Phi, psi and omega in degrees: 000136180266125178254134177277143172289166179304317181293319178296319179298315180299314180296318180297320179301311184289317180296319177298320180294321178294322179296322180289323185266357186307319181296347184276007181301131180262139174271149181230135181289158180300327183292338183258011180243155174287174177305152185299329180291330176290314177300318181295330178288317186277319182284139179151190177244130187237138178261132177288124182243344175213140175230113183269121181212129177052041177078006181242140174263111180267133181231169177302144010268005180287347177208160175201162178175169177221147172234121184237132181229102184212136168051039177087003181236145172246150177213132179235131173226121182220140177222132179220134177234088178127167000282328182245357186204165176246133177221136175221127185231138171224124181214155177214157179188203184234163172219157176220153179260151164240179181305320174217041176222158174225128183234130178216164175198154178271130173279326180209139175218134176241125183236127173254138180215143178188189180285312175216167179291342180275343181268165175302143182236162177256133178258128174243130179242128177240127178222152182210140173214102012281164181288128174288115185262149175241133182255138180239131174277138183255133174212153178263144174219094185063234180270012180250147174246123183249134172245116184244125183294131177296136180083008181088164181129232186281151170230135174253124181245100180272119173269096189299316180295329183269354182054045176229164169213151175253137169260121186238148177284171181303329181275003177091356179284145180284135176260309180213157175233135181237155175233136179295134174245344181201000000 
């Protein structure tokens, strides 16, 4: 019998979910979308290169992950082992554009958490129908593209020349850093 590793299982879960939901892709007219360079900045596949936790910046090989934004769907896969805890997340959902907004939400997210990946872990599953969506206002600031969550919360800071982005908490602290891979 072949057993999947945790990472293989997470990827299979999300890829399978995208295959099942693929026909539900919504088309959006040009008038309701931001300029194409903004869409090109946000849409793509991103590699997790830093995970900031408890004042420590965790980098590979202690963590790895991908954030994918393609064809109306988002997918997040993240794994971290250290400094004080183990976390593994696989989630998927949908997104839609407005003239200068981006709205997304997870339809399903599975999170494993524990002390280390070798110890017993707790599985949390979150699912929603309809998907609870979060809207972000888009604005340019020099060579950066900022997505700011309405009502406060997360900020995405895309450094366009460097092809990276920071995910930041409401207080401005960095949560994660990603680099474009595709």
